[in-house]
C-alpha positions as a Markdown table, in Angstrom:
| # | Residue | x | y | z |
|---|---|---|---|---|
| 1 | Met | 169.2 | 146.6 | 95.3 |
| 2 | Thr | 168.3 | 143.0 | 94.4 |
| 3 | Gly | 170.3 | 140.4 | 92.4 |
| 4 | Ala | 173.9 | 139.4 | 92.1 |
| 5 | Val | 176.4 | 141.0 | 94.4 |
| 6 | Ser | 180.1 | 140.7 | 94.0 |
| 7 | Gly | 182.0 | 140.5 | 97.3 |
| 8 | Arg | 183.9 | 138.4 | 99.8 |
| 9 | Val | 184.1 | 137.5 | 103.4 |
| 10 | Ile | 187.1 | 139.2 | 105.1 |
| 11 | Ala | 186.5 | 138.3 | 108.8 |
| 12 | Val | 184.4 | 136.0 | 110.9 |
| 13 | Arg | 184.4 | 136.4 | 114.7 |
| 14 | Gly | 181.6 | 134.3 | 116.2 |
| 15 | Ser | 178.4 | 135.5 | 114.7 |
| 16 | Val | 180.0 | 138.8 | 113.5 |
| 17 | Val | 180.9 | 138.8 | 109.9 |
| 18 | Asp | 182.8 | 141.5 | 107.9 |
| 19 | Leu | 182.1 | 141.6 | 104.2 |
| 20 | Tyr | 184.0 | 143.5 | 101.4 |
| 21 | Phe | 182.3 | 144.8 | 98.3 |
| 22 | Pro | 184.3 | 146.5 | 95.5 |
| 23 | Gly | 181.2 | 148.3 | 94.2 |
| 24 | Thr | 177.9 | 149.4 | 95.8 |
| 25 | Leu | 177.3 | 148.3 | 99.4 |
| 26 | Pro | 174.1 | 146.5 | 100.3 |
| 27 | Ala | 171.5 | 148.5 | 102.2 |
| 28 | Leu | 171.4 | 148.3 | 106.0 |
| 29 | His | 169.1 | 145.7 | 107.5 |
| 30 | Thr | 169.1 | 143.6 | 104.4 |
| 31 | Gln | 170.2 | 140.0 | 104.2 |
| 32 | Val | 173.2 | 138.8 | 102.1 |
| 33 | Ile | 173.5 | 135.1 | 101.1 |
| 34 | Ile | 176.9 | 133.5 | 101.7 |
| 35 | Gly | 177.8 | 130.3 | 99.8 |
| 36 | Gly | 174.2 | 129.5 | 98.8 |
| 37 | Ser | 172.9 | 128.9 | 102.2 |
| 38 | Gly | 174.4 | 131.2 | 104.8 |
| 39 | Thr | 172.6 | 134.4 | 105.7 |
| 40 | Val | 174.1 | 137.6 | 107.1 |
| 41 | Glu | 172.1 | 140.7 | 108.0 |
| 42 | Val | 174.0 | 143.9 | 107.3 |
| 43 | Val | 174.0 | 146.1 | 110.5 |
| 44 | Asn | 176.8 | 148.6 | 110.0 |
| 45 | Tyr | 179.0 | 150.3 | 107.4 |
| 46 | Leu | 182.7 | 150.2 | 108.3 |
| 47 | Asp | 184.0 | 152.1 | 105.4 |
| 48 | Ala | 183.3 | 152.8 | 101.7 |
| 49 | His | 183.7 | 149.1 | 100.8 |
| 50 | Thr | 183.1 | 147.1 | 104.0 |
| 51 | Val | 180.0 | 146.2 | 106.0 |
| 52 | Arg | 179.6 | 144.4 | 109.3 |
| 53 | Gly | 176.8 | 141.9 | 109.7 |
| 54 | Ile | 175.3 | 139.4 | 112.1 |
| 55 | Ala | 175.1 | 135.7 | 110.9 |
| 56 | Leu | 171.6 | 134.3 | 111.2 |
| 57 | Met | 173.0 | 130.7 | 111.3 |
| 58 | Pro | 176.3 | 129.0 | 112.3 |
| 59 | Thr | 179.3 | 130.5 | 110.6 |
| 60 | Asp | 181.3 | 127.3 | 110.0 |
| 61 | Gly | 183.2 | 127.7 | 106.7 |
| 62 | Phe | 181.9 | 131.2 | 105.9 |
| 63 | Ala | 185.5 | 132.5 | 105.2 |
| 64 | Gln | 185.8 | 130.1 | 102.2 |
| 65 | Arg | 182.4 | 130.8 | 100.7 |
| 66 | Pro | 181.6 | 133.4 | 98.1 |
| 67 | Ile | 178.9 | 136.0 | 98.5 |
| 68 | Asp | 176.1 | 134.9 | 96.2 |
| 69 | Lys | 173.4 | 137.6 | 96.3 |
| 70 | Glu | 171.4 | 140.0 | 98.3 |
| 71 | Pro | 167.7 | 138.9 | 98.4 |
| 72 | Gly | 166.4 | 142.3 | 99.5 |
C-alpha cells in the first residue's frame, strides 16, 4: 500500500511508537511518515487497528503530529 494513510499516534515510549489506523493497517517492515518528517518502521501488529513501530529519529513532539503517509 502506498499513498495517504489515515491514523494517529496513540503512545510514545522512548523510540517505541504505537499507531492507530481506523482502516487498513500498513504492512510490516514498512515506514510510516509522522508529521511530514518523522519516520517509524512498523514492526508488530497489536490488534486489528493498532501497530507498534520503532522511531528512526528522535520522537520529540510525535504525539501531536498526524500520520501523513506510508512511502512503501
